[in-house]
C-alpha positions as CSV (number, residue, x, y, z in Angstrom):
1,M,4.9,-0.1,7.7
2,D,4.8,1.8,10.8
3,T,7.8,-0.3,11.9
4,A,10.0,0.3,8.6
5,V,9.7,4.3,8.9
6,Q,10.3,4.0,12.6
7,V,13.5,2.0,11.7
8,L,14.5,4.1,8.8
9,G,13.3,7.4,10.8
10,G,13.5,10.7,9.0
11,A,15.2,9.0,5.7
12,G,11.8,6.7,5.8
13,M,9.9,9.4,4.4
14,T,12.4,10.3,1.4
15,T,11.6,8.9,-2.2
16,E,15.3,6.8,-2.0
17,Y,13.4,4.1,0.0
18,G,9.8,4.2,-1.1
19,V,8.1,3.6,2.2
20,A,6.7,7.0,2.0
21,T,4.8,6.2,-1.1
22,L,3.3,3.1,0.4
23,L,2.8,4.6,3.7
24,G,-0.6,6.4,2.6
25,A,-2.1,3.4,0.8
26,V,-1.5,0.9,3.8
27,R,-2.7,3.2,6.3
28,A,-6.4,3.7,4.2
29,G,-6.4,-0.1,4.0
30,R,-6.4,-0.6,7.6
31,I,-9.3,2.0,8.2
32,A,-11.2,1.3,5.0
33,P,-14.1,-1.0,5.1
34,V,-13.5,-3.2,2.3
35,S,-12.6,-6.9,2.1
36,R,-9.4,-8.8,1.5
37,E,-10.4,-10.1,-2.2
38,M,-11.8,-6.4,-3.0
39,I,-7.7,-5.0,-2.1
40,L,-6.4,-8.5,-4.1
41,N,-8.8,-7.5,-6.8
42,F,-7.7,-3.8,-7.0
43,V,-3.8,-5.1,-6.8
44,A,-4.7,-7.3,-9.6
45,Q,-6.5,-4.8,-11.8
46,H,-4.2,-1.7,-11.4
47,L,-0.6,-2.9,-10.4
48,L,-0.5,-6.2,-12.4
49,G,-2.9,-5.2,-15.4
50,Q,-5.2,-8.2,-15.2
51,V,-8.7,-7.8,-16.7
52,K,-11.6,-7.1,-14.0
53,S,-12.9,-10.1,-12.3
54,S,-16.6,-10.8,-12.5
């Protein structure tokens, strides 16, 4: 993600490319103490509209 911002420069922070909207989520994912499975569960539930796994 940082590479995308570096390549696009200031334009990478505009809404046209959609990189800036993902930047915060990606950086939070690097420092948050959560497992890969927790992230995949969140994505499936919130972005794909799947039911919560038990």
